N, C-alpha and C positions, 0 to 999 in steps of 0.2 A: 579256269584261270590257271596260269602257270605258277607253280610253287617253287620258290628259291629260298634255301636255308643258309643262313650265316654267310652271305657273300663277302668276298674280300673287297677292299675299297677300289681296287683296279677293275672290278666287275661292275661298279656302279654306273659307269657311262653307258653300258649296254642295257642295264635295267631302266635307265632314264630315257632310252630311245622311244620316240613316238612312232606310230605307224607312218611309213614313208608315203608322202603324196608327190607323185611325179606330175608336175603341172606343165612340163615342157610341151606335151602333145596338145594341150588345150589352149596354149597361149595364142597360137595362130587364129583359132576360132574366136577367141575373146577379142583379139585385135580387129578382126574382120567386122564383128558386130559393132564394136565401139566406133570404128571408122564410118560405118553405114549410118549409125544414129547421129553422128556428128554432121554428116553430109545431108541426110534427108529428114532428120527430126521425127516428128510425130508419125509420119507414114512408115518409117522404118520400125519404130517401136511397135506399132499396130501389127505389122507383118510378123515380127518376131513373137509377139503375144499369140498370134494365131498358130505359128509353127511350134512353139515350145509349151505354151499353156493351153492351147486348143480353144482359145477364146477369141471370138470375132467381135471387135470393138468399133463402134462409131465415134466414141469419144474416150479420152484417157481419164478425164477428171471425174472424181466422185462428186455427185450432187448432194445438196442438203436434203433433198427428198430421200435419197438412198440412205443417208445417215439416220434420218427419222424412221425409216423402215427398219433399220438395224436395231434401233432402240426398242421397237415393238417385238423383235424376234429374240432378243436376249432376255433371259429370265430376270426377274427382280432380284433374286438371290445372287446371281452372278454379277449383276450391276452393283449391288451392295459390296460384294467382295472387291470389285475393281475400284470402287470409291475408297474403301478402307486401305487397300494397297497404295493408291495414289496419295492419300493423306500421309501415310508413313514415309513414302519415298520423298514427298515434298518436305516433310519435317527434317529428315536426315540431310537432304541436299541444301536446304535453305541455311542450315547451320554452317555450311562451308563458305559462306560469303566472305570475300576478301576485304579487309580494311587496310588501306595504305596509310603509311605514316611518313611525314616529312622528316628527313634526317639531315642535320647539318654536319657534313663530314669535315669541314674546316670553317672557320668564321667567314661568312659571306658566300659559302658554297652549300646550297640546299638541293637535295635530291629526293624524289619520291616516285611512286608508281600508282597508276590508276588501272583498275580492271574494267575492260570494255567488252561487251558481248559480241560474238561473231554475228554479223547481221543476218546471214542466210545460211541455214543448215539443212542438210538432207538426211532423212532417216530411211534406212532400208529394213523392211519387216518381212521375213520369210513367210510364205504361205505353205503350200504343199501338204505333207503328211501331218505337220504340227504347226498350225498358224499361231505365231508367237505374239498374241495380243499383250502379254506381259511385257514384252520388249518395247512396245509402244510407250508404256508408262515409264520404263527405265530411261528411254532416250528423250522423250518429249518433255517430261516433267522438269529435269534440270535445265533444258533449253529454255523453257518458259521462265523459270526462276532467274536465269542468267540475263534474260531480256532480249533474246534473239528476235529480231523483227519479223523474220519469215521462217516458219518451220514446215518444211515440205516432206511429205511421206509418200513413199512408193511401196506397193505390195502387189503380188500377183493375184489376179482374179481367178475364180473357178471357170469351168467350161461354159457356164451361163453368163459370164462377164460380171459376176457379183464378187464383192470383197467380203471376206468373213465378217459377220456382224459384230463379233466381239472386238475385232480390230478397230472397227469404225466407232464403237462406243468408247473404247479406251482412248482413241484419238480425240474425240470430243471432250472427254473428261480432262485430258492432259493439255488441251489447248493447241492442237495441231492446226496450222493455217490452211494447208491445201493437201488433198489426198489424190493420188493418181494410181490407176490400174496398170501397173508395170512391174514385171519381175525380172530376176536374173541380170545378165550383163546389160540388157537394153535399159533397165532401170538405172543402173549405175551410170551408163553413158548419158542418159537423159538429164540426170542431176548434175553431172560433171560439165556437160557442154551447154545445156539448155536446149529446149525445143520450142516449137510454136506454143505448146501448152505448159510444159514443165519448166519452171524457172531454174536458171543456173545457180548453184549454191557454192559456198566457199569451203565447206567441210562436210564429208559424208560419214555417217555413223551406221553401225548395224552389222549383224552377223549374216552368214549365208553359206551356200555350198562352195565347192572349190572354184567354180566359174565366177561366182560373185567375188570371192576373195582375190582371184587373179585380176578381175576387172578393177577392183578398188586399188590394187597395187599399181596397175598400169596407169590409171588416171592420176594417181598421186605423184607420178614422175614429172608432171608439168601443168596440170590443170586445177587440181583441187586437193586440199588436205584430207586425210582420213583419220579415223579414231585410233586405230592400231593395226598392226599385222595380226592375223589370227588364224587359227586352224580348228580342228575338231575339238569338241568339249572333252573335259577331263576332270577327274577328282582323285585326290590322295587322302586316304583315311589312316590316321595313326591310332592304334588301339592296343591297350594293355589288357591284363587279365580282368580288369573291372568293367570293360566295355560290354555293351549289350549286343550279342551276336546278331539278333534279328534286326536291330537298328543299323548295325554296320552293313549287313547284307542289303538292306533296303536302300541305304545311301549309295552303295556301289551300283546297284541296279538302276537307281534313278538317273544316274549319269550314263550308264551303258545304253539305255533305251533311246538316247539322243540320235545315234547313228552308228552304222557299222564301223566307222573309222574313229569312234570315240574310244577313250582309254580310261581304265580305272586301276588304281594301285592301292593295295593294302600293305601297310608296314606295321609289324607287330612284334612285341617281345614275348608273346605267349603262343606256343604251338597249339595248345589245347583250344585257345580262342580262334586261331586260324581254321582249325578243323570244324569247329562249330559254325563259323561264318560260311565255310564252303558248303556245309549241309544246308544252311539257311538260303544261300544263293540258289542252290538247285531247287529247293522247295518253292521259293518265291518266284523264280524265273518261270516256272510252269503256269503261274497264275496271270502272267502279263499278256495283254493283247499284242504288244510289240516284242514278243518273245524272240522271234527270229533275228530282229535287229540287235537286241541286247546280247543274244548268244554270240553273234559275230563279233561284237565289241569285246566280249569277255575273252575271245581267242587272242586279242592283242594285249591282254591285261595280266597283272601279276600280283601274287601274294608273296611278301618277302618277310622272312623271320630274321630278326637281328638280336644282338646280345643285350643291348641297353637302351634306355630312353634317349641318351645322348646320340647314339648311333641312329636311332629312329629319326630324330630331328635333323641330323646332318644329312641323311639320305633324302629327306623331304626337301631340304634347302637346295640340294643338288638337282632334284627333279623340277623344282620351281613350278608347282601346280597352279592351275587356274583356280580350283577350289581345294581348300585344305580343311579337313574335319579332324579335330583332335578329341578323341574319346579316351582320355586317360584320367587317372585319379588326380594328377597334378597338372591339369590342362592350363592353368594360369601361368605356372612356371614354364611350361612348354611354349606357350604363346609368346613369352618374352624373348624366346630364342628364334622366332620366325624371322627370316631374312628375305626369302623369296617365295611369294604367294600372291595370288590375285585377291582372294577373299577368304577369310578364316572363320570357322564355325567351332565354337568351344562347348564341350560337355556333351552329355548323352542326348539332350533334347534339341540342340541347334542343328537340325538337318539342313542340308544344302538347299532343299526345296523352299525353306523359309526365306532365304536370301534371293532365290529365284523369283519369288512372288510378292511377299508382303511384309518382311521385317523392316524394310526401308533402305537397305543397302542396294548398290547397283549390281546387276548380274551380267553386265557387258564387261568382260574381263580378258586379260591377256592369256593366251594359250600357247601350247607348243614350246614352253620354256621361256617365252617372252616376259614372264613375270620377273625375270632378273633385271629388266630394264624399263618396263612399262607399268603404269598404273592402270586400274580399271577406269571406266568412264566415271567422271565426277563433275562437279560444277565448273571446275577450272577447264575441263575439256571444251567448254562452250565459250571460253573467254580468252582474251589476250591481255597481257600486262603491258601497258604503255608507260615508258619511263620519261620523267620530266626532270629538269634541273635548272636552277637559277643561280647566276653568279653576280654578285655586286662588285663594286670597285675593290673592296677589301678581299673578296674572293679571288679576283684576278691577282692581287698582290700575293695571296697565300699560295696559290698553285701555279701561277703563270710561269715562273722560272723552271719548275720541274717539267711542265709541258714542253717548253722550248728545248730543254736538254734531251728529253726522250724523243721528240720528233726529229731533232737534229741527228741523234744517234741512229735513227732508222732511215736517215737521208730523205725525209719527207719535208722538204723546205716550205711548201705551201702550208702544211699543217703548222709548222713552227711560226710562220709569218702571221697566221690567223690569230695567234696569241700575242705575238710581238707587237702588232699594231695597237692592240688594246693596252698592253703594258706601257707603250710609248705615250699613248693618249692620256693615260692616268698620271704619268710622271711629269707631264708638261705643266 
């Protein structure tokens, strides 16, 4: 990891830079695949599955028999862990239910909102080197609580045309409606446009590689909503002299193993702590099966020594991390100063892995600095707020003249007239 000591504020922008992803070269490929899926549907998806995932498929849909088989393949211990995580995720997200209230803004003018679930949502679950069955729980559980009528899941199969068993078990536990064997750009296209097998959805959720991200952004321009723009995973750890170096190193490596384009950032007020963390990172790195991936990610990563806790927090807010871990003696006070972050972990024992799997919070979060403007996935992500209003005759009397004046000032005479005819009717 690159070590930076007492940087000036004008150097912060460079510290906050993420690894650059140039997606201009892949946009044409993504567009070609999307257009082909839009035109030819299932046949195009199957061809791309054979080309990219090396799976020859006769059908895209996962059958109940395949899910039953997955239940037998997953250990009882792992199934129990999936159920525990689902219960916690359900409890946390159920507490986010919206309750609308009728407000009388003037006598006779009543306004309110109603939360309505998005009818059809699509979930993309990566397979590959790390099949993310935990993401199934994170995305499907709030969709089910919200009341989404159809929850469609796409995930790439292996070379034998089989979906990872844990993904199928998690999907059954969380209440997914339909599961399809499709990965990459072709899966995003299938859910965005609809095919003979895959239903068209109204919003797509889920992480993926740069091709998936580019596909989500392309289809969001006119076809379907997406959860958020996103890039590679990242974590920022704030640590003072009281932090546990082994814990800090483990947290940094847990994020670094996601992919070579991931990034980790340690900000500390203690040079001794940084040195101990560096030694722990080297020791723990050698024990990891995904050592080479983590090592590449560490090349994009930094340890930064600063003069004070306030500076530590200010640099973190400038970075706007996906995950923020605060291992300081005054973590409660520091937490109150967080402005930009996806999800925050407080104290020595709140590792980022807890939120990734089983504490109950959602792990689908804004990356690449988007935490300055976006929230992580939550219950509201699956809902729309519909606004209602009712005016009585007295309500028209209360606001009618103001509406006429404002519409007239904007030279929208039909708008003005819509209120004027009501005022005239009341005054007769």
